[in-house]
TORZATOR-409268 format. One record per residue (C-alpha): residue number from 1; x, y, z. Coordinates in Angstrom, 3 decimals, padded with zeros to 6 digits. Layout:
N
- i / x / y / z
- NUM / X / Y / Z
...
//
This chain:
297
- i / x / y / z
- 1 / -045.850 / 014.779 / 008.147
- 2 / -047.635 / 011.235 / 009.236
- 3 / -048.902 / 011.113 / 012.372
- 4 / -047.027 / 008.444 / 013.559
- 5 / -044.137 / 010.905 / 013.450
- 6 / -046.346 / 013.929 / 014.755
- 7 / -046.751 / 012.373 / 017.974
- 8 / -043.152 / 011.290 / 018.511
- 9 / -041.855 / 014.717 / 017.609
- 10 / -044.063 / 015.826 / 020.771
- 11 / -043.414 / 013.346 / 022.974
- 12 / -039.184 / 014.536 / 022.399
- 13 / -040.597 / 017.990 / 022.376
- 14 / -042.151 / 018.044 / 026.174
- 15 / -039.538 / 015.363 / 027.051
- 16 / -037.092 / 018.422 / 026.238
- 17 / -039.490 / 021.065 / 028.487
- 18 / -039.401 / 019.315 / 031.706
- 19 / -035.547 / 018.542 / 031.619
- 20 / -034.427 / 022.272 / 030.634
- 21 / -037.025 / 023.937 / 032.816
- 22 / -034.930 / 022.038 / 035.761
- 23 / -031.495 / 023.508 / 034.592
- 24 / -033.269 / 026.804 / 033.930
- 25 / -034.431 / 026.930 / 038.250
- 26 / -031.327 / 025.074 / 039.177
- 27 / -029.199 / 027.243 / 037.157
- 28 / -030.927 / 031.258 / 037.680
- 29 / -030.915 / 030.190 / 041.702
- 30 / -027.634 / 029.385 / 042.055
- 31 / -026.101 / 031.721 / 039.946
- 32 / -027.454 / 034.374 / 041.239
- 33 / -026.694 / 032.332 / 045.269
- 34 / -022.435 / 032.241 / 044.154
- 35 / -022.652 / 035.152 / 041.776
- 36 / -021.948 / 033.407 / 039.058
- 37 / -022.105 / 034.876 / 035.555
- 38 / -021.879 / 031.842 / 033.543
- 39 / -023.978 / 029.637 / 036.006
- 40 / -026.161 / 032.304 / 035.601
- 41 / -026.182 / 032.525 / 031.429
- 42 / -026.447 / 028.524 / 031.867
- 43 / -029.680 / 029.489 / 033.758
- 44 / -030.779 / 031.419 / 031.683
- 45 / -029.841 / 029.580 / 028.056
- 46 / -032.067 / 027.114 / 029.535
- 47 / -035.369 / 029.652 / 030.072
- 48 / -035.294 / 030.788 / 027.262
- 49 / -034.256 / 026.647 / 026.051
- 50 / -037.408 / 025.818 / 027.573
- 51 / -039.625 / 028.702 / 025.797
- 52 / -039.010 / 027.614 / 022.426
- 53 / -039.250 / 024.420 / 022.937
- 54 / -043.083 / 025.330 / 024.166
- 55 / -042.897 / 026.874 / 020.848
- 56 / -041.525 / 024.180 / 018.613
- 57 / -044.322 / 022.146 / 020.430
- 58 / -047.009 / 024.564 / 019.839
- 59 / -045.965 / 024.500 / 016.534
- 60 / -045.938 / 020.767 / 015.216
- 61 / -049.118 / 020.407 / 016.779
- 62 / -050.425 / 023.016 / 015.100
- 63 / -048.823 / 021.886 / 011.486
- 64 / -049.516 / 018.375 / 012.297
- 65 / -052.924 / 019.605 / 012.335
- 66 / -056.144 / 019.831 / 008.813
- 67 / -055.331 / 021.667 / 006.867
- 68 / -056.363 / 025.898 / 006.623
- 69 / -057.478 / 028.345 / 004.331
- 70 / -054.842 / 030.830 / 005.653
- 71 / -052.476 / 028.178 / 004.749
- 72 / -053.277 / 027.125 / 001.107
- 73 / -049.679 / 025.595 / 000.384
- 74 / -049.386 / 023.801 / 003.960
- 75 / -048.117 / 025.482 / 006.960
- 76 / -044.092 / 023.556 / 006.464
- 77 / -043.436 / 027.380 / 006.322
- 78 / -043.753 / 027.790 / 010.256
- 79 / -041.105 / 025.499 / 010.565
- 80 / -037.982 / 027.796 / 008.994
- 81 / -040.072 / 030.669 / 010.952
- 82 / -039.672 / 029.206 / 014.432
- 83 / -035.710 / 027.728 / 013.806
- 84 / -035.050 / 031.543 / 012.571
- 85 / -036.417 / 033.010 / 015.944
- 86 / -034.848 / 029.937 / 017.937
- 87 / -031.833 / 031.163 / 016.248
- 88 / -032.184 / 034.800 / 016.388
- 89 / -033.131 / 034.720 / 020.382
- 90 / -029.900 / 032.614 / 020.918
- 91 / -028.194 / 034.764 / 019.585
- 92 / -029.429 / 037.843 / 021.645
- 93 / -028.788 / 036.328 / 025.109
- 94 / -024.969 / 035.285 / 024.142
- 95 / -025.258 / 038.506 / 022.395
- 96 / -026.069 / 040.516 / 026.340
- 97 / -023.644 / 037.585 / 028.341
- 98 / -020.560 / 038.806 / 026.213
- 99 / -022.215 / 041.945 / 027.093
- 100 / -022.255 / 041.561 / 031.502
- 101 / -018.829 / 039.787 / 030.591
- 102 / -016.773 / 042.481 / 029.460
- 103 / -018.165 / 045.093 / 032.179
- 104 / -017.441 / 042.734 / 034.789
- 105 / -013.176 / 042.764 / 033.679
- 106 / -013.140 / 045.940 / 033.300
- 107 / -015.310 / 046.681 / 037.216
- 108 / -012.165 / 044.258 / 038.799
- 109 / -013.553 / 040.962 / 038.176
- 110 / -016.389 / 038.604 / 040.233
- 111 / -015.619 / 037.044 / 043.614
- 112 / -017.668 / 033.350 / 042.764
- 113 / -016.920 / 030.115 / 045.016
- 114 / -015.559 / 027.259 / 042.910
- 115 / -016.611 / 024.296 / 044.472
- 116 / -019.943 / 024.780 / 044.346
- 117 / -020.103 / 026.164 / 041.231
- 118 / -017.968 / 022.991 / 040.036
- 119 / -020.491 / 020.815 / 041.364
- 120 / -023.088 / 022.587 / 039.375
- 121 / -021.076 / 021.747 / 036.012
- 122 / -020.924 / 018.591 / 036.504
- 123 / -024.705 / 018.106 / 037.487
- 124 / -025.718 / 019.541 / 034.409
- 125 / -022.610 / 017.507 / 031.771
- 126 / -024.352 / 014.586 / 032.632
- 127 / -027.871 / 016.147 / 032.392
- 128 / -026.804 / 018.353 / 029.407
- 129 / -024.941 / 015.232 / 027.668
- 130 / -027.780 / 013.035 / 028.546
- 131 / -030.258 / 015.057 / 026.558
- 132 / -028.358 / 016.396 / 023.547
- 133 / -027.510 / 012.758 / 023.089
- 134 / -031.243 / 011.101 / 023.434
- 135 / -032.608 / 013.981 / 021.236
- 136 / -030.112 / 014.209 / 018.454
- 137 / -030.246 / 009.784 / 018.408
- 138 / -034.354 / 010.819 / 017.549
- 139 / -033.458 / 012.870 / 015.376
- 140 / -032.091 / 010.732 / 012.914
- 141 / -034.967 / 008.661 / 013.217
- 142 / -037.524 / 011.000 / 012.701
- 143 / -036.516 / 013.659 / 009.740
- 144 / -037.567 / 017.046 / 011.336
- 145 / -036.007 / 020.538 / 011.481
- 146 / -037.202 / 021.425 / 015.039
- 147 / -035.910 / 018.280 / 016.337
- 148 / -032.934 / 018.450 / 014.861
- 149 / -032.704 / 022.414 / 016.108
- 150 / -033.936 / 020.649 / 019.909
- 151 / -030.790 / 019.065 / 019.442
- 152 / -028.245 / 021.983 / 018.441
- 153 / -029.826 / 023.291 / 021.292
- 154 / -028.786 / 020.326 / 024.192
- 155 / -025.479 / 021.095 / 022.251
- 156 / -024.885 / 024.092 / 022.946
- 157 / -025.876 / 023.729 / 026.638
- 158 / -023.681 / 020.376 / 026.838
- 159 / -020.650 / 022.481 / 025.246
- 160 / -021.756 / 025.293 / 027.961
- 161 / -021.645 / 023.148 / 031.349
- 162 / -018.125 / 021.751 / 030.015
- 163 / -016.894 / 024.553 / 029.932
- 164 / -017.782 / 026.231 / 033.384
- 165 / -017.038 / 022.754 / 034.660
- 166 / -013.107 / 023.178 / 033.022
- 167 / -013.493 / 026.809 / 033.650
- 168 / -014.338 / 026.639 / 037.189
- 169 / -011.270 / 024.154 / 038.009
- 170 / -008.755 / 026.229 / 036.754
- 171 / -010.481 / 029.117 / 039.277
- 172 / -010.022 / 026.943 / 041.370
- 173 / -006.325 / 026.214 / 040.928
- 174 / -005.622 / 030.052 / 040.297
- 175 / -006.660 / 030.805 / 044.322
- 176 / -004.409 / 028.100 / 045.533
- 177 / -002.166 / 029.346 / 043.614
- 178 / 000.586 / 032.461 / 043.946
- 179 / -001.488 / 034.404 / 041.426
- 180 / -004.583 / 034.158 / 043.614
- 181 / -005.502 / 037.417 / 042.980
- 182 / -006.260 / 037.235 / 039.100
- 183 / -009.164 / 034.366 / 040.187
- 184 / -012.106 / 036.607 / 040.263
- 185 / -010.867 / 037.571 / 036.465
- 186 / -011.836 / 033.444 / 035.435
- 187 / -015.871 / 033.992 / 035.098
- 188 / -015.697 / 037.429 / 032.690
- 189 / -012.754 / 035.706 / 030.719
- 190 / -014.632 / 032.023 / 030.576
- 191 / -018.655 / 034.359 / 029.172
- 192 / -016.306 / 036.147 / 026.998
- 193 / -014.442 / 032.792 / 025.159
- 194 / -017.634 / 030.837 / 025.381
- 195 / -019.602 / 033.693 / 023.855
- 196 / -017.677 / 034.022 / 020.836
- 197 / -017.519 / 030.596 / 020.501
- 198 / -020.922 / 029.808 / 020.803
- 199 / -022.533 / 032.627 / 018.218
- 200 / -021.990 / 029.653 / 015.403
- 201 / -024.529 / 027.758 / 015.737
- 202 / -027.353 / 029.882 / 016.273
- 203 / -025.868 / 032.544 / 013.523
- 204 / -026.378 / 028.908 / 011.443
- 205 / -030.018 / 028.019 / 011.792
- 206 / -030.559 / 031.810 / 011.328
- 207 / -028.652 / 031.490 / 008.358
- 208 / -030.382 / 027.597 / 007.169
- 209 / -034.009 / 028.469 / 007.313
- 210 / -034.047 / 032.095 / 006.186
- 211 / -032.507 / 029.900 / 002.488
- 212 / -035.675 / 027.708 / 003.011
- 213 / -037.938 / 030.971 / 004.352
- 214 / -035.950 / 032.477 / 000.258
- 215 / -036.939 / 028.747 / -001.292
- 216 / -033.266 / 029.037 / -001.987
- 217 / -030.873 / 025.795 / -002.952
- 218 / -031.374 / 023.292 / -000.431
- 219 / -027.657 / 021.442 / 000.961
- 220 / -025.619 / 019.938 / -001.949
- 221 / -026.896 / 015.644 / -000.393
- 222 / -030.493 / 016.953 / -001.135
- 223 / -029.707 / 017.741 / -004.845
- 224 / -027.326 / 015.763 / -005.683
- 225 / -029.978 / 013.041 / -004.676
- 226 / -032.903 / 014.862 / -006.379
- 227 / -030.318 / 015.161 / -009.684
- 228 / -029.514 / 010.820 / -009.393
- 229 / -033.394 / 009.832 / -010.152
- 230 / -034.535 / 012.559 / -012.354
- 231 / -031.463 / 011.514 / -014.398
- 232 / -032.714 / 007.191 / -014.152
- 233 / -036.502 / 008.815 / -014.784
- 234 / -034.873 / 010.104 / -017.733
- 235 / -033.581 / 006.915 / -019.355
- 236 / -036.725 / 004.502 / -018.812
- 237 / -038.626 / 007.732 / -020.149
- 238 / -039.898 / 007.997 / -024.183
- 239 / -039.984 / 011.364 / -023.345
- 240 / -037.420 / 014.084 / -022.445
- 241 / -037.907 / 015.714 / -018.452
- 242 / -036.087 / 018.081 / -017.164
- 243 / -035.746 / 019.934 / -012.896
- 244 / -036.518 / 023.196 / -012.792
- 245 / -036.307 / 023.874 / -009.326
- 246 / -036.323 / 021.849 / -005.952
- 247 / -036.287 / 023.433 / -002.260
- 248 / -036.449 / 022.642 / 000.692
- 249 / -039.226 / 024.896 / 002.896
- 250 / -039.142 / 023.047 / 006.580
- 251 / -040.176 / 019.390 / 006.225
- 252 / -040.953 / 019.640 / 002.785
- 253 / -039.254 / 018.503 / -000.372
- 254 / -041.064 / 020.603 / -002.956
- 255 / -039.186 / 019.210 / -007.037
- 256 / -040.577 / 020.732 / -010.166
- 257 / -040.058 / 019.097 / -013.847
- 258 / -040.582 / 019.781 / -017.056
- 259 / -042.099 / 016.882 / -018.866
- 260 / -040.954 / 017.610 / -023.089
- 261 / -043.518 / 015.840 / -025.721
- 262 / -041.380 / 016.999 / -028.229
- 263 / -044.883 / 017.463 / -029.702
- 264 / -045.286 / 013.403 / -030.272
- 265 / -049.161 / 011.664 / -028.035
- 266 / -047.834 / 011.474 / -024.507
- 267 / -049.509 / 008.919 / -021.982
- 268 / -050.995 / 009.993 / -018.373
- 269 / -050.527 / 006.704 / -016.740
- 270 / -046.814 / 006.495 / -017.590
- 271 / -046.569 / 009.921 / -016.681
- 272 / -048.593 / 009.089 / -012.977
- 273 / -046.229 / 005.838 / -012.690
- 274 / -043.026 / 008.046 / -012.919
- 275 / -043.912 / 010.171 / -011.018
- 276 / -045.264 / 007.541 / -007.753
- 277 / -041.765 / 006.309 / -008.842
- 278 / -039.785 / 009.368 / -008.520
- 279 / -041.924 / 010.376 / -005.458
- 280 / -040.919 / 006.897 / -003.755
- 281 / -037.437 / 007.283 / -004.274
- 282 / -037.173 / 009.982 / -002.858
- 283 / -038.768 / 009.053 / 000.028
- 284 / -035.002 / 007.852 / 001.121
- 285 / -033.876 / 010.926 / 001.387
- 286 / -037.432 / 011.221 / 004.795
- 287 / -038.585 / 014.544 / 003.633
- 288 / -042.195 / 015.063 / 002.445
- 289 / -042.031 / 014.969 / -001.504
- 290 / -043.728 / 017.568 / -002.775
- 291 / -043.393 / 016.894 / -006.780
- 292 / -044.976 / 018.588 / -009.695
- 293 / -044.820 / 017.781 / -013.063
- 294 / -044.969 / 020.415 / -015.816
- 295 / -045.786 / 019.393 / -019.739
- 296 / -043.755 / 021.883 / -021.620
- 297 / -044.108 / 021.517 / -026.017
//
């Protein structure tokens, strides 16, 4: 990864960490004051996001540092490792919150001051929405799994804040109706519904990162782009070239190609030109292309 991309990645992660710290403190304090499971979950999620962002920031700086003997094939593998940790931790937080909400339902619900909770929710929606928009926009400019995972974290936090705000508005309306006795169940019900909804994003983060760690086939878009460029190069070369394997590990796209000489003389300079041409064309994928060409009879 170039130095400029690394610098931008660190700046975006630093911005994310700063925002997450503010939401974490605010959510935890207010959640405990008004006795809301949902707001406490929001604060805990922000705190976890902060810790995970600091982890991403540390790994990003380590990856951009010069290679060491500990990682002879590069440090790109650390990126899916961090994303897998992020997804796993978020899954644990969601699972525990679901458990707490179910227990609260059986214990008669939880009474919450909806007015103060709604105000906090509106502030959260605006702040988290801005962070999600800003980081997602930067993620499109700089190809980085860490920034993409950060955008997904803020996406979940934004949707959570929207759900919290709408839920407390509904709870406030219920408290003013003849069914006011059931308003105490609004908070745990919201938590249960959101838990089932939010399981999908961290679960997908874990699955995608494990695929990279196991060096499995990447997305259809990447495979299609690589296949197209290999076929184009095959038409221009006198030798036959064959795609042996392609995988994505972090920010690296690793491609293995066999060049079939058919027992004919082969010019090394020609192969080098083909390799450079392929690498240049595949640069449109915004990944660090690691292209290996093997001579095969």
